[in-house]
Backbone as CSV, one residue per row, in Angstrom:
resi,resn,N_x,N_y,N_z,CA_x,CA_y,CA_z,C_x,C_y,C_z
1,MET,0.490,-1.298,-0.116,-0.305,0.014,0.028,0.836,0.828,0.106
2,GLN,0.396,2.473,-0.629,1.456,3.183,-0.773,1.127,4.443,1.041
3,VAL,2.343,4.924,1.321,2.282,5.723,2.476,2.223,7.066,2.153
4,VAL,0.910,7.147,2.712,0.590,8.678,2.384,1.157,9.725,3.784
5,LEU,1.412,9.280,4.756,2.048,10.522,5.789,3.448,9.448,6.682
6,GLU,4.443,10.577,6.634,5.460,9.425,7.319,6.364,10.665,8.257
7,THR,6.459,10.463,9.177,7.600,11.230,9.994,8.593,10.300,10.400
8,LYS,9.682,11.152,10.254,11.154,10.728,10.359,11.390,11.416,11.624
9,ASN,11.697,10.531,12.655,13.034,11.354,13.805,12.508,12.898,14.585
10,LEU,11.058,12.577,14.724,10.760,13.806,14.658,10.648,14.547,16.141
11,LEU,10.939,15.735,16.818,11.300,15.998,17.833,10.736,17.643,17.955
12,LYS,10.439,17.630,19.170,9.676,19.272,19.524,9.997,19.426,20.951
13,ASN,10.719,20.853,21.267,11.087,20.919,22.765,9.781,22.109,22.758
14,TYR,9.412,22.581,24.343,9.290,23.729,24.542,10.306,23.989,25.907
15,GLY,11.415,24.903,25.351,12.347,25.214,26.295,12.571,23.686,26.935
16,SER,12.737,23.802,28.419,13.715,22.251,28.327,12.995,21.312,28.695
17,THR,11.591,21.281,28.252,10.509,20.044,28.016,10.637,19.608,26.811
18,GLU,11.122,17.999,26.313,10.884,17.551,25.170,9.437,16.846,25.231
19,ALA,9.058,17.876,24.250,7.272,17.617,24.149,7.274,15.819,22.838
20,LEU,7.846,15.966,22.265,8.354,14.800,21.093,9.120,13.753,20.951
21,LYS,9.706,13.402,20.962,11.435,12.680,21.288,11.604,11.283,20.097
22,ASN,11.784,11.470,18.793,11.962,11.022,17.684,10.821,10.340,16.890
23,ILE,10.138,11.279,17.596,9.217,10.093,16.661,9.074,9.729,15.362
24,ASN,8.247,8.578,14.808,8.694,8.061,13.739,7.399,6.926,13.560
25,ILE,6.328,8.032,12.568,5.022,7.046,12.204,5.071,6.814,10.860
26,GLN,4.390,5.619,10.524,4.019,5.671,9.376,2.556,5.402,8.853
27,LEU,1.980,5.615,8.175,0.551,6.047,7.436,0.254,5.304,6.340
28,GLU,-0.317,4.566,6.300,-0.636,3.687,4.387,-1.690,4.499,4.119
29,GLU,-2.321,4.708,3.095,-3.895,5.063,2.506,-4.439,4.400,2.882
30,ASN,-6.017,4.201,2.720,-7.050,3.786,3.866,-7.106,2.283,4.596
31,ARG,-6.354,3.006,5.195,-6.381,2.206,6.695,-7.252,3.296,8.285
32,ILE,-7.535,2.597,9.231,-8.166,3.670,10.188,-6.913,2.978,11.360
33,TYR,-6.094,4.002,11.659,-5.013,4.241,12.838,-5.177,4.779,14.406
34,GLY,-5.269,4.172,15.241,-5.365,4.807,16.320,-3.960,5.146,17.203
35,LEU,-4.427,6.870,17.643,-3.184,6.919,18.405,-3.528,7.123,19.503
36,LEU,-3.228,6.396,20.534,-3.402,6.724,22.310,-2.270,6.687,22.737
37,GLY,-2.853,7.676,24.118,-2.089,7.800,24.904,-2.558,9.018,26.392
38,ARG,-2.051,9.163,27.119,-2.681,9.852,28.281,-2.808,11.381,28.251
39,ASN,-3.481,12.006,28.833,-3.536,13.677,28.752,-1.590,13.723,28.835
40,GLY,-1.468,14.729,27.775,0.179,14.931,28.436,1.083,14.416,27.878
41,ALA,0.727,13.301,26.940,1.857,12.427,26.591,2.234,13.135,25.037
42,GLY,2.146,13.824,24.194,2.088,14.076,23.125,1.260,14.379,22.119
43,LYS,0.098,13.749,22.155,-1.078,13.141,21.115,-1.064,14.968,20.079
44,THR,-1.564,15.622,21.072,-1.967,16.843,20.320,-0.732,17.338,19.356
45,THR,0.522,17.473,20.266,1.304,18.444,20.101,1.887,17.731,18.424
46,PHE,1.897,16.188,18.235,2.133,15.662,17.147,1.351,16.243,16.285
47,LEU,-0.122,16.248,16.564,-1.320,16.520,15.275,-1.187,17.810,14.774
48,ASN,-1.020,18.832,15.825,-0.591,20.391,15.755,0.798,20.097,14.630
49,LEU,1.741,19.658,14.670,3.326,19.370,13.679,2.540,18.774,12.517
50,ILE,2.173,17.323,12.568,1.568,17.288,10.853,0.878,17.850,10.162
51,SER,-0.297,19.063,10.847,-0.938,19.849,10.620,-0.643,20.959,9.956
52,GLY,0.860,21.070,10.437,1.437,22.796,9.694,0.841,23.984,11.179
53,SER,0.591,23.518,11.853,-0.043,24.474,13.293,0.963,24.790,13.586
54,ILE,2.201,24.087,13.915,3.283,24.184,14.708,4.776,23.826,13.871
55,PHE,5.519,23.706,14.146,7.161,23.482,13.447,8.129,22.890,14.626
56,GLN,8.954,21.537,14.142,9.455,20.320,14.801,10.578,20.816,15.019
57,ASP,11.708,20.481,15.826,12.497,20.999,15.423,13.932,20.654,14.954
58,GLU,13.605,19.272,14.673,14.243,18.342,14.451,13.118,17.412,13.812
59,GLY,13.543,17.048,12.633,13.534,15.490,11.709,12.346,15.565,10.328
60,ASP,11.406,15.026,9.938,11.010,15.637,8.463,9.845,14.632,8.828
61,ILE,8.397,15.582,7.901,7.025,15.280,7.844,6.976,15.314,6.432
62,GLN,6.632,14.127,5.921,6.322,14.333,4.452,5.124,13.553,4.003
63,PHE,4.313,14.316,2.765,2.807,13.656,2.707,3.160,13.307,1.225
64,TYR,3.230,11.938,1.053,3.392,11.030,-0.177,4.417,11.232,-0.826
65,GLY,5.173,11.313,-0.050,6.538,11.235,0.181,7.088,12.803,-0.495
66,ASN,6.809,13.890,-0.168,6.754,14.983,-0.407,7.037,15.801,0.837
67,GLN,8.477,16.710,1.510,8.428,16.736,2.734,7.549,18.524,2.776
68,LEU,7.099,18.280,4.288,6.482,19.309,4.344,6.903,20.550,4.661
69,LYS,6.758,21.689,4.162,7.677,22.662,4.324,7.156,23.454,5.573
70,ARG,8.077,24.381,5.857,7.705,25.164,7.125,6.414,25.850,6.811
71,GLY,5.518,26.514,7.727,4.083,27.230,7.358,3.609,26.227,6.413
72,GLU,3.642,25.537,5.610,2.484,24.993,4.649,1.493,24.152,5.261
73,THR,0.370,24.312,4.910,-0.955,23.730,5.533,-0.676,22.201,4.345
74,PRO,-1.112,21.155,4.877,-1.330,20.012,3.403,-2.550,19.663,3.169
75,LYS,-2.709,20.084,1.753,-4.186,19.942,1.302,-4.427,18.815,1.391
76,SER,-3.779,17.309,1.479,-4.127,16.248,1.877,-5.215,15.999,2.751
77,LEU,-4.917,16.518,4.263,-5.157,16.170,5.367,-5.956,17.818,6.171
78,CYS,-6.897,16.719,6.483,-8.259,17.645,7.304,-8.116,17.340,8.620
79,TYR,-8.098,18.418,9.663,-7.551,18.056,11.142,-8.446,18.563,12.030
80,VAL,-9.013,17.743,12.541,-10.266,18.133,13.515,-9.818,18.088,14.932
81,LYS,-9.518,19.415,15.450,-8.962,19.565,17.025,-9.835,19.074,18.310
82,GLU,-9.305,19.091,18.631,-10.096,18.456,20.169,-10.549,19.782,20.712
83,LYS,-10.108,20.749,21.015,-10.861,22.565,20.932,-11.102,23.005,20.004
84,ASN,-12.051,23.596,19.205,-12.008,24.220,18.206,-12.039,25.281,18.090
85,LEU,-11.792,26.232,17.484,-11.720,27.906,17.986,-12.589,28.618,16.407
86,PHE,-13.413,28.159,16.625,-14.572,28.175,16.018,-15.064,29.750,16.017
87,PHE,-15.429,31.277,15.402,-16.094,31.882,15.623,-17.749,31.367,16.096
88,GLY,-17.159,31.995,17.854,-18.357,31.329,18.700,-19.788,32.120,18.140
89,GLY,-19.854,33.524,17.246,-21.386,33.905,16.742,-21.683,33.695,15.657
90,ALA,-20.569,32.369,14.969,-21.195,31.741,14.307,-22.101,30.813,13.961
91,LYS,-22.983,30.716,12.875,-23.817,29.427,13.600,-23.208,28.227,12.631
92,VAL,-23.658,27.002,12.984,-23.094,26.075,12.041,-23.416,25.647,10.910
93,ILE,-24.126,26.060,10.403,-24.003,26.054,8.248,-23.419,26.913,8.258
94,ASP,-22.514,28.085,8.904,-21.580,29.000,8.828,-19.961,28.637,8.647
95,LEU,-20.165,27.682,9.540,-18.521,27.016,10.319,-18.654,26.058,8.509
96,LEU,-19.887,25.439,8.421,-19.488,24.587,7.342,-19.294,25.141,6.156
97,GLU,-19.879,26.101,5.900,-19.451,26.814,4.281,-18.204,27.546,4.521
98,TYR,-17.498,28.082,5.396,-16.077,28.758,6.017,-15.351,26.682,5.485
99,ALA,-15.517,25.724,5.850,-14.708,24.825,5.931,-14.987,23.928,4.359
100,ALA,-15.490,23.990,4.019,-16.190,23.293,2.275,-14.753,23.905,1.601
101,PRO,-14.555,25.080,1.478,-13.459,25.381,-0.117,-12.388,25.170,0.729
102,TYR,-11.854,24.802,1.873,-10.091,23.958,2.034,-10.076,22.966,1.158
103,TYR,-11.315,21.689,1.300,-11.246,20.372,0.591,-12.354,20.036,-0.249
104,GLU,-11.308,19.653,-1.798,-11.503,19.753,-2.916,-12.519,18.776,-3.027
105,ASN,-13.050,17.513,-1.958,-13.752,16.736,-1.667,-14.942,16.774,-0.905
106,TRP,-15.011,17.851,-0.396,-15.913,18.193,0.119,-17.346,17.909,-0.688
107,ASP,-18.224,17.228,0.968,-19.463,16.332,0.017,-20.918,17.019,0.613
108,TRP,-21.614,18.146,0.478,-22.507,18.890,0.640,-23.741,17.996,1.540
109,ASP,-23.880,16.805,-0.041,-25.209,15.960,0.271,-25.048,15.230,2.217
110,PHE,-23.511,14.833,1.866,-22.919,13.904,3.076,-23.212,15.032,4.617
111,ALA,-22.961,16.202,4.121,-22.785,17.085,5.647,-24.330,16.856,6.091
112,ASN,-25.143,17.556,5.166,-26.492,17.348,5.181,-27.068,16.505,6.303
113,LYS,-26.609,15.519,5.234,-27.031,13.908,6.076,-26.992,13.940,7.666
114,LEU,-25.785,14.556,7.645,-24.625,14.067,9.093,-25.385,15.142,10.347
115,LEU,-25.432,16.529,9.812,-26.225,17.290,10.568,-27.839,16.546,11.021
116,LYS,-28.916,16.284,10.293,-29.850,15.398,10.465,-29.238,14.208,11.635
117,LEU,-28.658,12.898,11.256,-28.267,12.317,12.134,-27.715,12.458,13.488
118,PHE,-26.728,13.773,13.538,-26.229,14.137,14.919,-27.495,14.863,15.430
119,GLU,-28.484,15.363,14.763,-29.851,16.073,15.522,-29.044,17.764,15.938
120,LEU,-28.154,17.984,14.477,-27.324,19.265,14.902,-28.293,20.647,14.078
121,ASP,-28.787,21.468,14.801,-29.602,22.754,14.294,-28.506,23.649,13.675
122,PRO,-28.667,23.594,12.229,-27.404,24.549,11.371,-27.972,26.061,11.121
123,ASN,-28.792,26.296,12.482,-28.948,27.963,12.220,-28.821,27.911,14.272
124,LYS,-27.816,26.954,14.611,-27.838,27.312,16.145,-26.348,28.238,15.938
125,LYS,-26.461,28.822,16.768,-25.102,29.319,17.153,-23.788,28.600,17.535
126,PHE,-22.377,29.050,16.989,-21.649,27.965,17.818,-21.493,27.910,19.211
127,ARG,-21.348,29.046,20.104,-21.248,29.207,21.612,-22.067,28.605,21.898
128,LYS,-23.791,28.445,21.810,-24.505,28.175,22.372,-24.702,26.420,22.474
129,LEU,-23.604,26.085,22.028,-23.519,24.707,21.760,-22.883,24.326,23.035
130,SER,-23.471,22.464,23.133,-22.481,22.018,24.525,-21.696,21.209,23.868
131,ARG,-20.891,20.497,24.827,-19.339,19.918,24.255,-19.409,19.075,23.470
132,GLY,-20.367,18.274,23.531,-21.140,17.203,22.834,-21.189,17.488,21.188
133,MET,-22.016,18.636,21.161,-22.582,19.068,19.956,-21.652,19.846,19.872
134,GLU,-20.189,20.535,20.170,-19.333,21.186,19.541,-18.098,20.130,18.610
135,SER,-18.198,18.690,19.253,-17.429,17.544,19.015,-18.097,17.281,17.460
136,LEU,-19.304,16.917,18.108,-20.050,16.571,16.516,-20.259,17.905,15.484
137,VAL,-19.727,19.081,15.694,-19.447,19.998,14.400,-18.581,19.318,13.600
138,GLY,-17.405,19.375,15.024,-16.067,18.611,13.952,-15.804,17.588,13.665
139,ILE,-16.755,16.602,13.942,-16.776,15.330,13.169,-17.735,15.269,11.626
140,THR,-18.472,16.232,11.485,-19.182,16.320,10.748,-18.737,17.123,9.293
141,ILE,-17.613,18.283,9.894,-16.576,18.478,8.926,-15.176,17.819,8.634
142,GLY,-14.929,16.721,9.400,-13.870,15.579,9.223,-14.702,14.705,8.958
143,LEU,-15.581,14.197,8.376,-16.243,13.161,7.642,-16.360,13.555,6.594
144,ALA,-16.987,14.932,6.111,-17.791,15.299,4.789,-16.834,15.995,3.843
145,SER,-15.581,16.039,4.871,-14.311,16.847,4.056,-13.888,15.829,2.929
146,ARG,-14.331,14.245,3.138,-13.309,13.129,2.372,-12.407,13.962,2.190
147,ALA,-11.278,14.191,3.287,-9.951,14.189,2.881,-9.479,13.199,2.607
148,PRO,-7.934,12.912,1.668,-7.221,11.624,1.507,-7.113,11.177,3.557
149,ILE,-6.673,11.773,3.984,-6.348,11.638,5.191,-7.124,12.353,6.692
150,THR,-7.860,11.957,7.204,-8.520,13.103,8.617,-7.844,12.079,9.429
151,ALA,-7.723,13.463,10.233,-6.826,13.430,11.514,-8.021,13.924,12.591
152,PHE,-8.522,12.956,13.891,-9.673,13.281,14.664,-8.329,13.518,15.927
153,ASP,-8.503,14.799,16.872,-8.254,14.857,18.313,-9.004,14.472,19.246
154,GLU,-9.399,13.326,19.712,-10.246,12.886,21.080,-11.834,13.716,20.161
155,PRO,-12.678,12.983,19.375,-13.676,13.340,18.263,-14.641,12.946,19.268
156,VAL,-14.557,12.463,20.374,-16.040,11.769,21.395,-16.265,12.744,22.579
157,LEU,-15.473,13.640,22.669,-15.706,14.342,24.467,-17.069,15.105,24.216
158,GLY,-17.079,14.627,25.356,-18.630,15.505,25.730,-19.798,14.430,24.946
159,LEU,-19.629,13.625,24.424,-20.911,12.375,23.778,-21.325,11.522,24.607
160,ASP,-22.475,11.033,24.444,-22.915,10.039,25.333,-22.557,8.646,24.733
161,PRO,-22.682,7.503,25.642,-22.535,6.213,25.025,-22.778,6.136,23.632
162,LEU,-24.672,6.755,23.223,-25.374,6.165,22.105,-24.556,7.455,21.230
163,MET,-24.221,8.223,21.354,-23.494,9.386,20.498,-22.529,8.890,20.164
164,ARG,-21.656,8.328,20.972,-20.339,7.408,20.218,-20.390,6.556,19.794
165,GLU,-21.206,5.650,19.840,-21.741,4.438,18.681,-21.659,4.404,17.872
166,LYS,-23.164,5.532,17.680,-23.673,6.135,16.374,-22.257,6.642,15.309
167,PHE,-21.387,7.632,16.063,-20.216,7.929,14.931,-19.720,7.008,15.125
168,TYR,-18.699,6.017,15.763,-18.326,4.809,15.248,-18.682,4.370,13.947
169,ASN,-20.108,4.058,14.143,-20.695,3.257,13.344,-20.988,4.030,11.626
170,ILE,-21.177,5.289,11.870,-21.373,6.152,10.871,-20.181,6.548,10.487
171,LEU,-19.080,6.408,11.096,-17.486,6.945,10.387,-16.955,5.178,9.659
172,VAL,-17.525,3.516,10.329,-16.884,2.914,9.530,-18.010,2.612,8.124
173,GLU,-19.239,2.747,8.452,-20.047,2.673,7.332,-19.485,3.473,6.005
174,ASP,-19.226,5.081,6.221,-18.456,5.592,5.302,-17.617,5.610,4.612
175,PHE,-16.384,4.761,5.328,-15.237,4.305,5.340,-14.788,3.019,4.660
176,ALA,-15.942,2.455,4.484,-16.481,0.638,3.465,-16.835,1.661,1.976
177,GLU,-17.573,2.835,1.922,-17.915,3.401,0.380,-16.808,4.134,0.233
178,HIS,-16.211,5.031,1.283,-15.068,6.219,0.556,-13.566,5.693,1.339
179,PRO,-13.326,5.086,0.575,-11.822,4.620,1.942,-10.830,5.693,1.427
180,ARG,-10.300,6.059,3.161,-9.129,6.685,2.934,-8.528,6.872,4.453
181,THR,-7.274,7.359,4.911,-6.988,7.179,5.494,-7.344,8.191,6.916
182,ILE,-7.628,7.357,8.045,-8.083,7.707,9.135,-7.272,7.556,10.489
183,PHE,-6.834,8.646,11.407,-5.815,9.035,12.315,-7.040,9.851,13.789
184,MET,-7.179,8.832,14.503,-7.860,9.234,15.586,-7.128,9.211,17.281
185,SER,-6.472,10.200,17.733,-6.214,10.361,18.720,-7.294,10.071,19.550
186,THR,-7.000,9.063,20.799,-8.159,8.869,21.761,-7.817,8.046,23.043
187,HIS,-8.163,7.737,23.699,-8.242,6.861,24.721,-8.792,5.894,25.124
188,LEU,-9.864,6.174,24.863,-10.784,5.005,24.740,-10.853,3.540,23.850
189,ILE,-9.302,2.603,24.090,-8.808,1.574,23.360,-10.335,0.685,22.834
190,ASP,-11.091,0.228,24.407,-11.726,-1.052,23.919,-12.939,-0.373,23.267
191,GLU,-13.345,0.896,22.758,-14.424,1.621,21.993,-14.111,1.304,20.794
192,VAL,-12.739,1.888,20.226,-12.001,2.036,19.013,-11.584,1.008,18.178
193,SER,-11.466,-0.466,19.512,-10.683,-1.857,18.700,-11.601,-2.460,17.427
194,LYS,-12.611,-2.244,17.973,-13.557,-2.831,16.534,-13.264,-2.373,14.942
195,ILE,-12.801,-0.975,14.804,-12.518,-0.101,13.627,-11.047,0.528,13.612
196,VAL,-10.565,0.171,14.771,-9.239,0.412,14.495,-8.076,-0.979,13.852
197,GLU,-7.184,-0.148,12.837,-6.198,-1.582,12.269,-5.607,-1.238,13.257
198,LYS,-4.584,-0.531,13.475,-3.522,-0.201,14.036,-3.491,0.675,14.856
199,ILE,-2.297,0.601,16.179,-2.294,1.727,16.898,-1.226,2.270,17.232
200,TYR,-1.080,3.037,18.030,0.778,3.939,18.200,0.339,4.304,19.447
201,ILE,0.921,3.653,20.714,0.594,4.017,21.985,2.206,5.560,22.038
202,MET,1.349,6.444,22.552,2.085,7.467,23.075,2.628,7.799,24.773
203,GLU,4.124,7.789,24.811,3.892,8.326,26.110,5.338,8.862,26.806
204,SER,5.118,9.998,27.243,6.419,11.088,28.089,6.923,11.207,26.369
205,GLY,5.885,11.864,25.332,6.473,12.236,24.102,7.268,11.510,23.375
206,SER,7.302,9.780,23.259,7.895,8.683,22.628,6.605,7.572,22.775
207,ILE,6.965,7.048,21.260,6.481,5.869,21.002,6.775,4.561,21.803
208,LYS,5.977,4.840,21.968,6.204,3.003,22.905,5.927,1.852,22.495
209,LEU,5.272,1.924,22.007,4.731,0.512,21.317,3.619,0.992,19.812
210,SER,4.120,0.230,18.519,3.200,-0.123,17.558,3.151,-1.498,16.823
211,ASP,1.818,-1.473,16.809,1.013,-2.840,16.462,-0.282,-3.124,16.311
212,ASP,-0.702,-4.105,15.028,-1.990,-4.366,14.917,-2.695,-4.571,16.032
213,MET,-3.806,-3.930,15.945,-4.816,-3.869,16.677,-5.123,-5.572,17.001
214,GLU,-5.258,-6.489,15.936,-5.508,-8.228,16.012,-4.255,-8.582,17.055
215,ASN,-3.150,-7.869,16.985,-1.718,-8.617,17.498,-2.017,-8.304,18.776
216,ILE,-2.451,-7.224,19.506,-2.274,-6.756,20.853,-3.409,-7.877,21.178
217,LYS,-4.904,-7.957,20.934,-5.913,-8.719,21.115,-5.436,-10.718,21.532
218,ASN,-4.789,-10.497,20.713,-4.185,-12.216,20.735,-2.757,-12.526,21.598
219,LYS,-2.512,-10.852,22.448,-0.958,-11.250,22.997,-1.947,-10.296,24.856
220,SER,-2.778,-10.358,24.760,-2.938,-9.252,25.841,-3.811,-10.449,26.830
221,TYR,-3.078,-10.921,28.096,-4.117,-11.938,29.452,-3.726,-11.417,30.392
222,PHE,-4.706,-12.035,30.891,-4.346,-12.595,32.828,-4.462,-13.460,33.097
223,ILE,-3.140,-13.804,34.353,-3.110,-15.071,34.536,-2.591,-15.146,35.932
224,SER,-3.535,-15.970,36.700,-4.046,-15.735,38.070,-4.046,-17.280,38.743
225,GLY,-3.617,-17.178,39.739,-3.639,-17.988,40.741,-2.481,-18.152,42.093
226,LYS,-2.022,-19.351,42.471,-1.794,-19.063,43.917,-0.052,-18.672,43.015
227,ASN,0.531,-17.651,44.085,1.993,-16.605,43.487,2.913,-17.061,43.301
228,THR,3.579,-18.477,43.956,4.350,-19.035,43.274,4.139,-19.756,41.866
229,GLU,2.742,-20.087,41.655,3.125,-20.836,40.353,2.694,-19.885,39.186
230,VAL,2.403,-18.638,39.310,1.808,-17.645,38.221,3.632,-17.310,38.748
231,GLU,4.739,-17.204,39.298,5.929,-16.630,38.869,6.642,-17.732,38.695
232,SER,6.336,-19.113,38.629,6.729,-20.288,38.281,6.596,-20.114,36.054
233,PHE,5.144,-19.794,36.098,4.907,-19.956,35.153,5.655,-18.482,34.222
234,LEU,5.363,-17.494,34.796,5.741,-16.283,34.112,7.438,-15.782,34.144
235,GLN,8.477,-17.185,34.166,9.871,-16.251,34.294,10.160,-15.908,33.320
236,ASP,9.469,-16.430,31.603,9.982,-15.861,30.323,8.958,-15.101,29.585
237,LYS,7.914,-14.394,30.359,6.838,-13.621,29.884,7.346,-12.020,30.342
238,ASN,6.707,-11.193,29.336,6.166,-9.974,29.498,5.362,-9.843,30.267
239,MET,5.664,-9.674,31.681,4.639,-8.915,32.488,4.578,-7.403,32.221
240,ILE,3.743,-7.188,32.446,3.174,-5.412,32.247,2.049,-4.843,33.636
241,HIS,2.257,-6.450,34.371,1.484,-5.563,35.486,1.160,-6.455,36.407
242,ARG,0.983,-6.402,37.874,1.434,-7.853,38.891,0.564,-6.881,40.073
243,GLU,-0.324,-8.076,40.588,-0.718,-7.428,42.365,-0.979,-8.896,42.970
244,THR,-0.835,-8.398,44.060,-1.110,-9.772,45.021,-2.284,-9.629,45.949
245,HIS,-2.931,-10.906,46.503,-3.478,-10.663,47.567,-3.616,-11.674,48.275
246,GLY,-2.958,-11.612,49.222,-2.435,-12.782,50.088,-2.017,-13.691,49.245
247,SER,-2.110,-15.298,49.230,-0.860,-16.181,48.103,-1.797,-16.131,47.080
248,ILE,-2.630,-15.074,46.663,-3.115,-15.823,45.302,-2.301,-14.228,44.438
249,ALA,-1.815,-14.406,43.223,-1.418,-13.289,42.404,-2.620,-13.430,41.103
250,ILE,-2.112,-11.865,40.575,-2.995,-11.810,39.433,-1.718,-11.108,38.368
251,ALA,-1.600,-11.549,37.645,-0.453,-11.019,37.229,-0.858,-10.640,35.441
252,ALA,-0.700,-9.655,34.673,-1.387,-9.230,33.176,-0.266,-9.444,32.550
253,ILE,-0.100,-9.914,31.088,1.260,-9.736,30.318,0.702,-9.531,28.723
254,PHE,1.632,-9.182,27.812,1.531,-8.521,26.594,2.551,-10.035,26.254
255,ASP,2.502,-11.328,25.583,3.083,-11.799,25.019,2.212,-13.212,24.407
256,THR,2.893,-14.080,23.726,2.512,-15.018,23.048,2.018,-16.319,24.170
257,LEU,0.972,-16.571,24.004,0.687,-17.933,24.893,0.129,-18.834,23.753
258,THR,0.745,-20.242,23.399,0.837,-21.180,22.842,-0.263,-22.111,23.549
259,ILE,-0.537,-23.152,22.428,-1.955,-23.915,22.832,-1.230,-24.812,24.518
260,GLU,0.097,-25.199,24.145,0.566,-26.104,24.732,0.693,-25.161,25.989
261,GLU,1.271,-24.026,26.439,1.350,-23.104,27.299,-0.053,-23.061,28.183
262,LYS,-1.005,-22.664,26.888,-2.397,-22.424,27.882,-2.598,-24.106,28.691
263,GLU,-1.714,-24.880,27.822,-2.574,-26.375,28.668,-1.857,-26.560,29.915
264,LYS,-0.141,-26.248,30.084,0.320,-26.313,31.429,-0.190,-26.141,32.062
265,ALA,-0.514,-24.581,31.912,-0.677,-23.284,32.796,-2.358,-23.961,33.809
266,ALA,-3.321,-24.658,32.546,-4.218,-24.812,33.427,-3.898,-26.573,34.541
267,ALA,-2.958,-27.147,33.567,-2.106,-28.053,34.720,-1.692,-27.759,35.929
268,MET,-1.535,-26.673,36.086,-0.622,-25.668,37.157,-2.034,-25.027,37.921
269,GLU,-3.138,-25.466,37.511,-4.694,-24.609,38.407,-4.181,-23.268,38.081
270,LEU,-3.538,-22.690,36.785,-3.762,-21.454,36.798,-5.287,-21.170,35.918
271,THR,-5.392,-19.398,36.067,-6.621,-19.428,35.287,-6.189,-18.301,33.965
272,VAL,-6.549,-18.507,33.209,-6.169,-17.420,31.814,-7.127,-16.831,31.253
273,ASP,-7.466,-15.434,31.240,-8.511,-14.566,30.682,-7.842,-13.644,29.715
274,ASN,-8.578,-13.454,29.135,-8.208,-12.109,28.051,-8.534,-10.690,28.567
275,MET,-7.215,-10.030,28.580,-7.247,-8.858,29.125,-8.185,-7.688,28.626
276,PRO,-9.092,-7.086,29.139,-9.899,-6.122,28.669,-8.650,-4.939,28.014
277,LEU,-8.947,-4.322,26.691,-8.163,-3.384,25.982,-8.093,-2.191,27.236
278,GLN,-8.664,-1.738,27.540,-8.223,-0.890,28.564,-7.574,-0.945,29.026
279,LYS,-7.482,-2.173,29.999,-6.613,-2.460,30.940,-4.870,-2.727,30.380
280,PHE,-5.205,-3.246,29.336,-4.139,-3.573,28.479,-2.943,-1.974,28.513
281,PHE,-4.025,-1.052,27.825,-3.672,0.490,27.823,-3.433,1.081,28.335
282,SER,-3.903,0.766,30.034,-3.625,1.592,31.507,-2.406,0.947,31.865
283,TYR,-1.819,-0.558,31.800,-0.855,-1.009,32.180,0.279,-0.546,31.376
284,TYR,0.259,-0.528,30.392,0.918,-0.465,29.266,2.103,0.907,29.224
285,ALA,0.420,2.060,29.060,0.966,3.586,29.256,2.439,3.519,30.363
286,ILE,1.506,3.035,31.319,2.198,3.133,32.465,3.660,2.758,32.774
287,GLY,3.633,1.224,32.072,4.948,0.680,32.163,5.083,0.143,33.655
288,GLY,6.618,-0.544,33.682,6.864,-1.173,35.297,6.080,-2.585,35.453
289,ASP,6.004,-3.619,36.298,5.454,-4.543,36.215,4.435,-4.303,37.001
290,GLY,4.201,-3.100,38.018,2.985,-2.813,38.376,2.857,-3.679,39.905
291,ASN,3.972,-4.112,40.480,3.754,-5.014,41.487,3.884,-3.992,42.734
292,GLU,2.588,-4.413,43.495,1.962,-4.143,44.849,2.676,-4.611,45.582
């Protein structure tokens, strides 16, 4: 597949603070990616860099093999920010009309359809919208732009679970009909696990893990049982968290378990369970074995 966006050794400092450290990310066409990280991990700084909103101190940003120049806004990218700086006095329809000329593939029919699906009043002023409705305006612009690369920064803030699910469904359905590259910054890994193909986990300005979602699902386990048995079983495994309750231990691992190893665990009276992805993210992002 064609590489549509690539960053090489991207570095950004704010004074003595290293906001980003040697970030190498490669996005291919027509795939959905997740960028995961806690608040302050560097996600928004990265998205601001690739959109041309701020400038890197070192490293390269390339769109379709062409280096992004200082002060240049990539035409192939639609970036929907977490905090929209729209004119508060403007109506929702005004904001769509402002956005439309920037994207050559803009789809007004789809934009109007989204307004109805999201129950957005096109004549309501932006400053009178709730936080969730503000997010829906950004989502509408991002989806209707039909940009070859669409980046969302925490797109579902303020949305209730039902509206978040509606957004994910609409995104997947539209992606199937109009494939493009979607890059979504979020901390809700369980919610996006069904739509995201590959994730990057960012922590303290660095990429801590990049892997396909299916691989992560197939390597995330809880092992529980007697403390001595758990310790023996996990001698050569990548443990990312552990806690003990008396003589019982519960360990989280990120590693491959063969059928034979699962049978061995059963013989040792250990329980092997798949780990919820949100737990995996929280343990992996924090780092360490989590011994308590």
